[in-house]
C-alpha positions, 0 to 999 in steps of 0.5 A: 786353135792355140792353147796354153795350159799352165800347171802351177801346182807346187807338188804332184797331185795324182788326181789333178795331173790325171785331169790335166792329161785327159784335158790335153788329150781331149783338146789335141783330138780336136786338132788344137795346138797345145802347149803344156807347162809345169811351172815347178819344173821351170827355172823362173826367176825375178826380173832384175831390170837389166834390160838384157832380154829387151836388147837381145829380143826387142818387143818379146 
């Protein structure tokens, strides 16, 4: 099974991070495909409505 985990915490929290790591570890042991993202580490910006992404990769 493919599983995506999004960590939306704005700051690192030791206990929460540890729980997520244990969750990822447990799910991986059950042969799941895990994608884990820390949103605070990504450069996410607002859509400008320019459609460049649609022209480059239609339907994605």
